[in-house]
N, C-alpha and C positions, 0 to 999 in steps of 0.2 A: 470565581470568574466574574468579570465585569458583566457584559451582556452575554447571557448564556446561549450556548448552542441549543437550538430548539428542534424537537422531534414532533411531527404532527401526523396522525394517522386517520384523520377524519374521513378521507376518501377511500379508506379500506372498509368502511362500515356498510352494512346492508342498507341503512337509511340513505346512503349516497349512491351506491352502485348496484343495488338490488340483490338478486340471488347469489351473485358471485362474492358478495361482501360478508363481513363478519357480524355476528349478533353478540349480544351481551353474554350469552352462554358460551360462545366460542372463545371469548377473551376472559378466561377464568384466572384471576391473579392469586387465588387462594394458596398456591404453592410457592409464591414469590420469596417468602422468607427462607423456605427450605432450599430453593434454588441458589440463592445468594450464599447461604451458610455452607452448602455442600461444596461450592467452588472455593469459598474462603478457607475451608478446612484443607483443601489441596494446596493452597498458597501458604497457609500457616505451617504446614508440614514440610515445606521446602520442595514439594514435588513440582510445582509450577511457579515460575519466577517473574513473569513479565510485569505484574502489578507493582513490584518493588523496585523496578529499574529507575523511576524518576527520583527515588530517594538516595541513590548511590552517588553522593556528591564527590566522593574521592575519585571515582572513574571519570565523572564529568569534568572535574578540574584537570585531571591528567591529560585528557583528550584536548581540552582547550589549550593547555600549555604546549603540548606537542605540535598542534596545528599552527599555533601562532609562530613557533620557531621555524616552521618549514614553509609557510605560505609565501613569504617574500621571495623565495628562490624558485617558485614554480608558476607555470602558466596553465598547466593542465593536471587534472587528477584522472588517471586511467583506472577504472574500477574493473577488476576481474572477478566475476562471480555470476551465479545463476539462481533463479528462483528467489527465495527470500533474501538472499545475499545481494541481490541487485535491485529488485523491485522497490524495496523500501527507500534506499538512498536516492534512486531515480525519482520516486514520487516526491520526496522532500525537495529535491532540486527544482523540479518543475513547479511545485506549489509556491515556492518562495521567489524564484527568479523567472519563472515563465517557461513555456514549452520551447524545446529546441526547434530551430536555431534562433528564435526571436526572444532574446533574454536581455535583462538588465542586470547589473551587479546588485548586490543586496542592499546597497544604499539608495538604489533607484535612480542614480545619476548616470548621465551619458556624457561622454567627452565629445562635445560638438554634436555631429550627426552620427558619430561612431558609437555603437552600443558596446558597453564594457561588460565582459562576461568572465573575467579572470579572477581566480582560476576556474577554468571550464571543467565540467564533469563529462567524461567520455566513458560509456558503459559497454564493456564486452560481456554481453549476457547470452551469447550464442557462439557455437563453434563453426559457423559458416566461414570458410576460409577467406572468402571475398571480404566479409566484414572485418576480419582481423587484419588483413593486409591494408585495407583502406584506412582503418583507424590508425595503425602504426605509421602509415605514409603521411598522415595529416599532423603528426605530433613531432615535437623536438624532444628527444630523450633527455637532453641536458636540462630541459625545463619542465620535466614531467615527474610526478609522483605516482607510483603504482600502489594500489590498494587491493590485495588479493584476499578474498573472503570465502571461506568454506568452513562451516561448523564441524562437519565430520572430519575434515582434513584429508579426505580421499576422493572428493568429487572429480570424476574423470575430466569433465569439461574444463573446470577451473584450473586443474593442475596441468593439463595440456597447454592452456593459454599461458600459465605461469612460465613454463619452459620456453615458450616462444618469446614472451615479453622479457624474461630474464636475459636471454641471449641478446635481444635487441638493446637492452639497457647496458649490458656489460660491454658490448662492442664500442659504445660511445663513452661510457664513464669508467670502465674498468672496475676495480674493487669499490670505487665510490658508489656504484649502483646499489650496493647493499643498504646504504642509508636511505635510499629512495624507494625501496620496496617494503611496504608495510603489510604485515600479515595479521589477519583477524580470524581466530579459530578457537577450538576447545582448549581449555587450560591444562588438560591432563592426557589427552589421547589424540591420535591422528597423525599422519605423516607430514602434514603441513607444519605442525608444531615442531617436529624434529628438524625439518628443513630450515625453518625460521631460526631455530636455536643454533644450528650448525653454521648457517650463513650470516648469523648475527643481524637479522632484520629487526626493525622496530616491531614490537609484538603487542597486540591487544587481544583480550580474551572474551569469548561469549560464554556467559555462565552456563553450566551444565543443564540447568533446568529451564533454558530458553530455547524453544524450537525456532527454526529458520523463519517461518512466517509470522512469528511474534517477536522478532528480534530487532525491529526498526529503532527502538530506543536503547538498544545495547550498542557496543562499539561497531556493530555491523552498519547501523545507520548513522551513528554519531561521528565516527571518524571521518568518513567522506564528507558529511555535512559541515563539520568544523574546518576541514581542509579547504573547502570552497567558500568559507566565510559566513555560513549561516549561524544564527544566534541559537546555539543549542541550549543555553540557559533558559531562554524564553520557551523553547520547545518543551523542555522538561518541566517547566513550571506549569504549562498548559496540561501536560499529562498528569502531573501531581494534583492539580486542582480537579481534574476529571475524576480521579480516584475517589475523592470525597463524595461525589454524586453516585458513582458506580457501586459503592458499597452499601448504599441505602437499600433497605429490604422492602420498602413500599414502591411498587412499580410506578405509581403516579409521580413519585419524586425522583425516579431513576430512569432517564431516557434510554440508556443502554439496555436495561432490563425490559422496559416497556416495548422497545423495538424487537427484542428477542421473542417476546410473547406474540407480537403481531406477525412476525415472519413464521414462527412455528405454527400458529393457528392457520394462516393462509395456506401453508404447505399441507398440514395434516387434515384440516377441516374442509378446505376448498380446492385441494389438489393443484396449488400453484407451484409447480415444480421448477419454474424458471424465475429468477429475479433479474430484472433489467435495472442496472444502476445508471441513471440518466444524470450525468454530471453537467450542470449548467455553469461551467467555468472551464476555460481551457487550462487554467492553473490546477484544476482538480482532475484533469484527464488521466495523468499518470497514476494518481491515487486510486482511480477506479480499477486499474490493472493490479495494483498492490492488493486492493480489497478482494479482487477476483480470486487470487491465490488463497488469501486468508479464509474466505468463505468455502471455497471448493475443497481444499485439502483438509480443512478442519471438520467439515460436516459430511463429506462424502464417504460413508462407511458401510461396509457390508454387514458387520455384526455389531450388536450393542454390547454393553458391559457384561451382560449375562451370557454372551456367546450365541445369542439368537440372531438368525439372519434377518436383517431389517432393510438394507439398501436405502439408507437415509441420504438426505442432502438435496438442496436446490442447486440448479445450474446457474451460475452468475454470468451475466452478459453485460459488457460495458457499452454505453452509448454516450455520445457527446452532444449536448445542446448548444446551439440550435442545429448543428450540422446534421445530426441523425434524425431530425424531424423530417428531413427530405430523403431519408433512405430506409427508415425502419418503422416509423409511426403507423404507416398503413397496416403493417403486420400486427402491431400491438393493439390497434383499435379494432380491427375486423378479423384477425386471425384466430388461432386456437385460444381457448380460455384457460391456458395453462401458465399464465404469467402474472406476477406482481411487478409493479414499477416503483422504484425508489428514486425520488428526485434529490439531488444535492444542489442547493441554492446558496447564494451569497447576498447578504444585505448591502454591504458597501464594497463597491468594486475598487480595484487598485488605482485605476485612472478612469476618466470619462472623456468622451469625445462628442462635440456638438455637430449635428448634421447641418450643413449649409442650407441657406434658404434660396437655393438656385432652382432653376427649371420649374418655377411655380405654376407654369401654364399646363403642366401635365398632372393628371389625377394621381398617377402612381408615384410621383415624387413630391407634389405640392404639399400633401398632408404631413410629410416627414420633416420638412424644413423647420429648423429652429428647435427641434426636439433633441434630447440627449440619447446617445447610443445605449446607455444603461436602461433607459425607459423601454426601448425596443426589446432589449435582451430579457428584461423582467417580464414584459408583456408576452413574449414568446413562451416563456416557461409557464406562466399562469394559464395561457390559452391551451397549451398542451396538456396540462393537468386537468383542465376543465373538459377538454375534448375526450380524454381517456375516461374520465369519470362518467361523462354522458354516455360513453360506449359500454359502460358497465365493467371497466377494468380497474381493479383495486390498485390504488397508488398512495404512497406515503411520502413524507418529505423531511429531510434534514436541512436546516438553515444555519449557516455559519455567519456570525457578525461580519467577518472579513477573513481573507486568506492571508494569514501571517503565521510566524512561528508558534506563537502562543495558541492560536485557535487550531492549527494543524496538530499540535501536540495533544490538545484536548480531544479533538475529533478522532484521531487515530486510536487513542486510548479507549475511547467509548466503543469504537467498532471492534476492538479486540475483546473488550468485556462482553459486548453483545454476542460475539461468537462463542465465548466460553459459556455464557448463560444458555445459549441455544443447545450446546452440547449436553448440558444438564437436562434440559427439557426433552431432548431426544433419547437420553440415556446412553449416549455413546461417548467415547473418548475423543475429544476435539483436539488432542495434542499428540496423536501418533499419525503415521502415514504408511501403513503396511502395503497399500495398493501401488506405491511407486517403487518398492524395493526390488521386485522381480526384474523390472526393466533395467535397473542399475546393474544387477548381477549378470543379466544377459549381455549388456554392453561390455562389461569387464571380460566376459568369456569370448566375445567376438574380437576384442582387441588383444587377447592373449595374456591377460593378467593371471599370474600364478595363483592356483587354488580355485579357479573358476572354470576349469576345463569342462566340467559336466554341464554347465549352463550353455556353453558353445554347442555341445552335443544335442541339447534340447532343441535348438533351432534347426539342426539337420534332420 
């Protein structure tokens, strides 16, 4: 990487925040080689696959070719998915083009005063009927591509939406609708696979060893990203370059490993059971929600690998700087000492705006005139870090050189490695999710799915 993404944890140390901070004994890196090698063994055996995704140039090339052939015929990409099938693609879209509805096209150009956002990404990540109706009412089916994503191939929410969207598309396009509905699912099992094969939908596969929350660099994230015009080659180069750092066994040379140790120590040594992710960029706001699932589902476990009841995991909370300085910081500064704060900052902003030198006669405006908005934004972050440090609240910081495909690729990959390393430190399996399975089965029972009658009886 050119200028490297930086992780700084000085404000988590006891020398900065007092008794709530970490000492040298708390941050014991002596097991770092074992942690990295233990995770690497799972990857080398084929059990875990996300670190290898950036090297699959065949899949990347096929997605680019497919997206280029379709993009000229569409104005919108309707994503049907939930959880990891939606959060990753949405985070990539917001990171590169900006938050909805204030977006630029990926070239950063605007047609006069009209902002260009085509193809636009519309995400159906909930089964609220009002959302579905409003989304379809806003789209032209003749200029829409549908991307339905479910790894299991049986997700009730996604398949219900598929039935609705399929009917909507077919009424307008007839049999031609089949070429506009793209399926992303498991290569060997699941009913979406059977449906896609029978209907002859364009089909992309999620490798069997990739879980939903680690799937952003599989076709789950890359197909929607390529369809809306993001540079997935740069994205994957960033992830590939991050791998070189993340496999280092010295924690001082590996920011993902170092961050894992800091999080683990603050949780287990100082009882920081909540992590507040404070994203100081509107472009990173959706990424905080993607991370929230990654951290919560991966580390929130009842038992460890030995079968012992441990109830691990921090609760992740997303906050937006500077917006949430005015809604949450009072709690973080003076409330319960159960939190750590992780700031996400950016060195170089996408654009800058100069504050006019008007209303000089007023104290509250005169000092701002002539300064750049980026200076105010940076000052707000630094002041919040300092205030929380003064209040004795441990906080650390990730700094990105800028928010673009390359750096987002690197950052997301580091956060996935950080999560995997934390799983090793806790001694739990960061790649399963037994806690959500019962809810799925109960839903199947309530909706009358064959074979799930006993789960419906449980609710009665």
